[in-house]
C-alpha positions as CSV (number, residue, x, y, z in Angstrom):
1,M,2.3,8.4,-14.0
2,R,5.3,8.5,-16.4
3,P,8.8,10.1,-16.3
4,G,8.4,13.8,-16.7
5,R,5.1,14.1,-14.9
6,T,5.4,16.3,-11.8
7,V,5.0,14.4,-8.6
8,A,2.7,16.2,-6.2
9,P,4.4,16.9,-2.8
10,V,3.0,14.6,-0.2
11,V,2.7,14.8,3.6
12,K,5.7,13.1,5.1
13,A,4.8,9.6,6.2
14,R,6.3,10.2,9.7
15,D,3.9,13.0,10.4
16,L,0.9,11.5,8.6
17,Y,0.9,8.1,10.3
18,E,1.5,9.6,13.7
19,D,-2.0,11.0,13.2
20,I,-3.9,8.3,11.3
21,G,-1.8,5.3,12.1
22,I,-3.3,4.7,15.6
23,G,-5.5,1.5,15.3
24,Y,-4.1,0.7,11.9
25,A,-3.3,-2.9,12.7
26,A,-7.0,-3.6,13.7
27,A,-8.0,-3.6,10.0
28,R,-4.7,-4.6,8.3
29,R,-3.7,-8.2,8.5
30,A,-1.5,-9.8,5.7
31,D,-3.5,-11.8,3.3
32,P,-1.7,-15.2,2.8
33,R,-2.3,-15.3,-0.9
34,V,-0.8,-11.8,-1.4
35,A,2.0,-12.7,1.0
36,E,2.9,-15.8,-1.1
37,R,3.3,-13.7,-4.2
38,I,5.6,-11.2,-2.4
39,V,7.7,-13.9,-0.9
40,D,8.1,-15.5,-4.3
41,A,9.2,-12.2,-5.7
42,L,12.0,-11.9,-3.1
43,G,13.5,-15.1,-4.6
44,P,16.5,-16.5,-2.9
45,A,17.3,-13.3,-0.9
46,R,18.4,-14.1,2.6
47,T,18.6,-10.6,3.9
48,V,15.7,-8.1,3.4
49,V,15.2,-4.5,4.4
50,N,11.5,-3.6,4.5
51,V,11.2,0.1,3.8
52,G,8.0,1.8,5.0
53,A,7.3,-1.3,7.0
54,G,4.4,-0.1,9.0
55,S,3.1,-2.8,11.4
56,G,5.0,-5.5,9.6
57,N,2.6,-7.0,7.2
58,Y,4.1,-9.2,4.4
59,E,7.5,-9.5,6.1
60,P,8.8,-13.0,5.4
61,T,9.6,-15.2,8.4
62,D,12.1,-17.6,6.8
63,R,15.0,-15.1,6.4
64,F,16.6,-12.1,8.1
65,V,14.4,-9.0,7.9
66,L,15.1,-5.5,9.2
67,A,12.2,-3.0,9.1
68,V,12.5,0.7,8.4
69,E,9.5,2.9,9.5
70,P,9.4,6.6,10.2
71,A,6.2,6.7,12.4
72,L,6.5,5.7,16.0
73,A,2.7,5.0,16.0
74,M,3.3,2.3,13.4
75,I,6.4,0.8,15.1
76,A,4.4,0.5,18.3
77,Q,1.8,-1.8,16.6
78,R,4.4,-4.3,15.4
79,P,3.4,-7.6,17.0
80,P,5.6,-9.6,19.3
81,G,8.2,-11.6,17.4
82,A,8.1,-9.2,14.4
83,A,11.4,-8.3,12.7
84,P,13.4,-5.6,14.5
85,A,12.6,-2.0,13.3
86,I,14.5,1.2,13.2
87,R,13.1,4.7,12.7
88,A,14.2,6.2,9.4
89,V,12.9,7.4,6.1
90,A,13.2,5.8,2.7
91,E,15.0,8.8,1.3
92,A,17.9,8.4,3.7
93,L,18.4,4.8,4.6
94,P,21.2,4.4,7.2
95,F,22.9,1.4,5.6
96,P,26.1,1.0,3.5
97,D,25.9,0.1,-0.2
98,G,24.7,-3.4,-0.9
99,A,23.9,-4.2,2.7
100,F,20.9,-6.4,1.8
101,D,20.1,-9.0,-0.8
102,A,16.6,-7.4,-1.4
103,A,14.7,-4.3,-0.5
104,L,10.9,-4.6,0.0
105,A,8.4,-1.7,-0.2
106,V,4.7,-2.6,0.3
107,L,2.0,-0.1,-0.4
108,T,4.2,2.8,0.8
109,L,5.6,4.7,-2.2
110,H,2.7,7.0,-2.4
111,H,3.6,8.4,1.0
112,W,7.3,9.1,0.2
113,S,8.3,12.8,0.1
114,D,10.9,12.3,-2.7
115,L,10.2,9.3,-4.8
116,P,13.3,9.3,-7.0
117,R,15.6,9.7,-4.0
118,G,13.8,6.9,-2.1
119,L,14.0,4.5,-5.1
120,A,17.7,5.3,-5.5
121,E,18.2,4.4,-1.9
122,L,16.4,1.0,-2.4
123,R,18.8,0.4,-5.4
124,R,21.8,1.5,-3.4
125,V,21.3,-0.7,-0.4
126,A,20.0,-3.9,-2.1
127,R,20.7,-5.8,-5.2
128,R,17.1,-6.7,-5.8
129,Q,14.0,-4.5,-5.2
130,V,10.4,-5.7,-4.8
131,V,7.7,-3.1,-4.8
132,F,4.0,-3.7,-4.2
133,L,1.9,-0.7,-5.3
134,F,-1.4,0.3,-6.9
135,D,-1.9,1.7,-10.4
136,P,-3.7,5.0,-9.8
137,S,-5.2,4.9,-13.3
138,M,-7.1,1.8,-12.2
139,T,-7.8,2.6,-8.6
140,S,-9.2,6.0,-9.6
141,R,-12.0,4.1,-11.4
142,F,-12.8,1.9,-8.4
143,W,-16.5,2.2,-7.6
144,A,-15.9,3.5,-4.0
145,M,-14.4,6.7,-5.5
146,A,-17.9,7.8,-6.5
147,Y,-18.9,7.8,-2.9
148,F,-15.8,9.5,-1.6
149,P,-14.7,11.7,-4.6
150,E,-12.7,14.0,-2.4
151,S,-10.2,11.1,-1.8
152,Q,-8.8,11.6,-5.2
153,S,-7.5,15.0,-4.1
154,V,-5.6,13.9,-1.0
155,P,-1.8,14.3,-1.5
156,S,-0.9,10.6,-1.3
157,E,-3.3,9.8,-4.1
158,T,-2.4,12.7,-6.5
159,G,1.3,11.9,-6.2
160,A,1.0,8.1,-6.5
161,P,3.3,6.4,-9.1
162,D,2.4,3.5,-11.3
163,A,4.5,0.6,-12.2
164,G,5.6,2.0,-15.5
165,W,7.0,5.1,-13.8
166,L,9.5,3.0,-11.9
167,D,11.3,2.1,-15.1
168,A,13.2,5.4,-14.9
169,F,14.6,4.6,-11.5
170,L,14.9,0.8,-11.2
171,D,16.1,-1.9,-13.4
172,V,12.6,-3.4,-13.7
173,R,12.6,-7.1,-14.7
174,A,8.9,-8.0,-14.3
175,V,5.5,-6.4,-13.3
176,H,2.9,-8.9,-12.0
177,P,-0.8,-8.1,-11.6
178,V,-2.0,-9.2,-8.1
179,P,-5.7,-10.0,-8.2
180,V,-7.4,-9.4,-4.8
181,P,-9.4,-12.3,-3.4
182,L,-13.0,-11.6,-2.5
183,D,-12.3,-12.7,1.0
184,C,-9.0,-10.8,1.3
185,T,-8.0,-10.5,5.0
186,D,-6.1,-7.3,4.5
187,G,-8.0,-4.0,4.6
188,F,-6.0,-2.0,2.0
189,G,-7.7,0.5,-0.3
190,A,-9.7,-1.6,-2.7
191,A,-9.6,-4.9,-0.8
192,F,-13.4,-4.9,-0.2
193,W,-14.3,-4.5,-3.8
194,G,-17.1,-7.2,-3.4
195,R,-17.9,-6.5,0.2
196,P,-19.1,-2.9,0.2
197,E,-20.5,-3.0,3.7
198,A,-17.0,-3.0,5.0
199,Y,-16.5,0.5,3.9
200,L,-19.1,1.7,6.4
201,R,-17.0,0.5,9.3
202,P,-14.9,3.2,11.1
203,E,-12.0,0.9,11.8
204,V,-11.8,-0.1,8.1
205,Q,-11.8,3.6,7.1
206,A,-9.1,4.3,9.7
207,G,-6.9,1.7,8.1
208,M,-7.1,3.1,4.6
209,S,-5.0,6.3,4.1
210,W,-7.2,7.4,1.2
211,L,-10.2,7.5,3.6
212,A,-8.4,8.4,6.8
213,Q,-7.0,11.6,5.3
214,L,-10.4,12.9,4.4
215,P,-12.1,15.7,6.3
216,E,-14.6,14.3,8.7
217,D,-17.6,15.8,6.9
218,A,-16.5,14.3,3.5
219,R,-16.0,10.9,5.0
220,R,-19.4,11.1,6.7
221,R,-21.2,12.2,3.5
222,G,-19.7,9.3,1.6
223,T,-20.5,6.8,4.3
224,E,-24.1,8.0,4.4
225,R,-24.5,7.8,0.6
226,L,-23.1,4.3,0.5
227,A,-25.2,3.1,3.4
228,E,-28.3,4.5,1.6
229,D,-27.5,2.7,-1.7
230,L,-26.9,-0.5,0.1
231,A,-30.1,-0.2,2.0
232,T,-32.2,0.6,-1.1
233,G,-30.4,-2.0,-3.3
234,R,-29.0,0.6,-5.7
235,W,-25.5,-0.6,-5.1
236,D,-26.4,-4.1,-5.9
237,E,-28.2,-3.0,-9.1
238,R,-25.0,-1.5,-10.4
239,F,-22.3,-3.7,-8.8
240,G,-24.0,-6.7,-7.3
241,H,-22.3,-9.0,-9.9
242,L,-19.0,-8.4,-8.1
243,R,-20.3,-10.4,-5.1
244,D,-20.2,-13.5,-7.3
245,L,-16.5,-13.3,-8.3
246,T,-13.7,-15.0,-6.4
247,E,-11.0,-12.4,-7.2
248,L,-10.6,-9.2,-9.2
249,D,-7.8,-7.1,-10.6
250,V,-8.4,-3.7,-9.1
251,G,-5.0,-2.3,-10.0
252,Y,-2.4,-3.8,-7.6
253,R,1.0,-4.6,-9.1
254,L,4.1,-6.4,-7.9
255,V,7.3,-4.9,-9.4
256,V,10.5,-6.9,-9.4
257,A,13.7,-5.1,-10.2
258,G,17.5,-5.5,-10.0
259,E,19.4,-8.8,-9.8
260,A,17.7,-12.2,-9.7
C-alpha cells in the first residue's frame, strides 16, 4: 500500500474486539524474541504510550507505560500487574503534545478507522514512534490463505498498510524485518507457518482477527480442507520443508520513526 491508494474503511476496533476479543489472551502470549526487538526499537525512551494495546503483549516492564485500548473486552484480559489502561482510540489520544518519549503500536494499525489521523496522533504525543505491522503483499501469499481465501476480503485485511506507506505520515528512520521463530509463543496471523495443525484449533482461530472475522461456514470449510490435507499428507508434500526451518520471514516489519 502506497500513498494515494484508497484505504478501505474498517470496522472500528472498539466494536470488532468487543465481539471477537473474548478469549483472545488464551492464544496470544508475547514471544520473548519478538519482544526483545520491540524493546530495542524503543531505545532510551522512559515513558511509552501503547496504542491499541489489547491485552498488553509486548509492553516493556522496565519503564513507565500507559496503555490505550478502545475495547473493554480486551482491557478486561490485561493480566494483574500490567500497565494501567485507559479506553480511547488512536485517532483521538487524550494527551498533550509531546507527553511521551515513545508511542508503540503493535499489530493494530489494520484495525484503525482513520490511519492518517491515528499516525498523526502518534507523532503528536511522542517524539519517537515504534510500529510493528505486517506487509500485506507478503502475508497475502501465506500458504494458509489458500485454505481460508475469504479472509483476504475482511475489512482489516483489505485496508492494511505496509511499512512503505508510513513514510507519508511518519519520519521513518528504519524498517526491520522480524523473522518469526518456528516455536513462536504468540498466536498472531502467520505465527504457525511451520506448525499447520495449530490452525485447526478454535482458540487459535479466535485469537487471529483474519480468521475470527470470517463467517462460520467459511471458517469451517477452510478448517476441513486443511485437516484433510494434513491427514492425507498433501500439506507436507507441498510445505513440509517448512517444518525443518528455525525461523521464517513471513512479512512482519518493525518500523522506527521520529527522534532517536
